[in-house]
C-alpha positions in Angstrom: 73.2 109.9 101.4 77.1 110.4 101.7 79.5 109.3 98.9 82.1 106.4 99.7 84.7 108.8 99.9 82.9 110.9 102.2 82.0 108.1 104.3 85.6 107.1 104.5 86.9 110.6 105.6 84.3 110.2 108.4 85.8 106.9 109.5 89.3 108.3 109.4 88.2 111.1 111.7 86.6 108.8 114.3 89.6 106.7 114.0 91.7 109.3 114.8 89.5 110.5 117.7 89.2 107.4 119.3 92.9 105.8 118.9 94.8 108.3 117.5 98.2 106.1 118.2 96.9 103.4 116.1 95.6 105.6 113.3 98.8 107.7 113.1 100.9 104.6 112.9 98.9 103.1 110.0 99.5 106.0 108.6 103.4 106.4 109.0 103.8 103.0 107.9 101.7 103.6 104.7 103.5 106.8 103.8 107.0 105.3 104.5 105.8 102.3 101.9 104.6 104.9 99.2 107.6 107.4 99.7 110.0 104.3 99.6 108.2 102.8 96.6 110.3 102.7 93.3 106.4 102.5 91.6 105.2 105.9 90.5 102.1 107.6 92.6 100.0 107.1 89.3 100.5 103.6 89.3 100.3 102.8 92.9 96.9 104.3 92.6 96.1 102.3 89.6 97.1 99.2 91.6 95.0 99.9 94.8 92.1 100.5 92.4 92.5 96.8 91.2 93.5 95.6 94.7 90.2 97.6 96.4 87.8 95.4 93.7 89.4 92.3 94.7 88.7 93.4 98.7 85.0 94.3 97.6 86.0 97.8 99.4 83.8 100.6 98.2 85.1 103.2 100.3 88.6 102.1 99.3 87.7 102.0 95.3 86.3 105.5 95.3 89.4 107.2 97.0 91.8 105.2 94.9 90.1 106.3 91.5 90.2 109.8 92.9 93.9 109.5 94.1 94.6 107.9 90.6 93.0 111.0 88.7 94.6 113.1 91.0 98.6 111.7 90.2 97.5 112.0 86.4 95.6 108.6 85.3 93.2 108.8 82.5 89.9 107.5 82.6 90.9 104.5 80.4 93.6 103.6 82.5 91.5 103.6 85.5 88.7 101.3 84.2 91.3 99.1 82.7 92.8 98.8 86.6 89.6 97.8 87.5 89.0 95.4 84.5 92.4 93.9 85.6 90.9 92.9 88.9 87.8 91.6 87.4 90.1 89.6 85.5 91.4 87.9 88.5 88.4 87.7 90.5 85.4 86.9 88.0 81.9 88.0 88.0 81.8 88.7 91.7 84.2 91.3 91.6 82.6 92.6 88.5 80.0 93.9 90.4 82.6 96.5 92.0 83.4 98.0 88.9 80.1 100.0 89.3 81.9 102.2 92.1 84.9 102.4 89.2 82.4 103.9 86.5 80.7 105.8 89.3 83.8 107.8 90.2 85.0 108.2 86.7 81.8 109.6 85.8 82.2 112.3 88.5 85.6 113.1 88.0 86.1 113.0 83.8 82.6 113.9 82.6 
């Protein structure tokens, strides 16, 4: 079974193939936000982990945990970002911490 990040990559390929105009506009939009931000890339990724948990998006959690690690976030920072989302969202969001722990184990163990 493909990993969540692999599923996301395949989804992006399909979107790019079927609606390149929309996908390209979306990529440009998110790229502009990130480039013009006063928030460093590592912290953007940590925020996005929390947002992904609150949105209950498994593929997003996987991608943003990987991005956070790539931008220098530690294991503890990544887990704490997830736990902040749990604090805001309660038990249903806690169930999505499983994806954070799975990615962290792959990246840091």
